[in-house]
N, C-alpha and C positions, 0 to 999 in steps of 0.2 A: 619624135614620140613613138609611131609605130615600131620603132627599132627596139625601145625599151619594153615595150608588151610582149613581142616575141621573146626576146631573152628571158622574161620570166616565164614564159609558158615553155620552154625548151632548156632548163638548166642543163649544164654542161657536166657531163660523168667525170669524176675525178680520177685521173690515171697517174701512174707512176712514173718515173722518167725512164727507168729501165724495166724490164721484165722480171719475172720470178727465175729464169735460166741465167741472165747476167749477175742476179746477187749471189746466186750459188756458185758463178764461177769467179765472182770476186772474193767471196768466203774464203776457196781454195787458194787463190792469189795471196792473199792475208795470211794464210797458214803457212804457205812457203815460204814467205818473207820471214815470220816469226822462226821457222825451222831453219832459216840460213843464219839469222841471229844468234839462235840456239847454239848452231854448229860452231859459232866464232867463240862463244865462252870457254874459259876455262885455260889451260896450260902455265898459268903462275906457280910460283913454288911457294911453299908454306913460310919460307925463310926469306927474307928481302933482301939478305946479303948475299943469296945464292942464284945464280941465272939458269933457269929452265930453258932448254933448247926446244922443248915440246911446242912453245909457243910459234914457232916458227913451221909447224908441221904441215902437210898437205892439205887436212880438214881446216884448217883455220886461214890459210894462205890462198889457197886455189877452190875448194869446194865450197865452202860457205859464201863466199862472194859471188861465185856463180849462180848459186840457189837464189841468193836474195835478187841478183837481177834478173832471173829467169821468172820470180814471183813478180817484180815490178813489170815485164814485159807481158806477163799472161793478164795482168790488171789491165793494161792498155787494150789487151784483146778482149777482155771481158766487157770493158766498157763499149767498145765500137763493134762487137758482134750484134748483129740482128738477129733476133729470136726466129726460131721457125713457124710461130704464129703469124709474124709479117709476111714473111716470105709467101705463105699460102694466101693471105690475102692480096699481095700484089700479083700472084700470077692469076688470079681468076679475074682481073680487071683487063 
């Protein structure tokens, strides 16, 4: 009974799972992934009976997948990164 009364007197403050800095880094990683997929687009020909060698270019085969992979790795970093606000709180203890 005493437990319920103390919970009513001290409502917990709502906190987001991640901080603002993490969300900004996630937005950057999302933009990198989208950029990588945009780099993969194209290379087709207007006439379906004609083959276009442009589809095997450096941009679509090498650069774009590396950009997408870097975007996903950066997203993992953005989720796991501890914000500077928490680091200051831990050092004072």
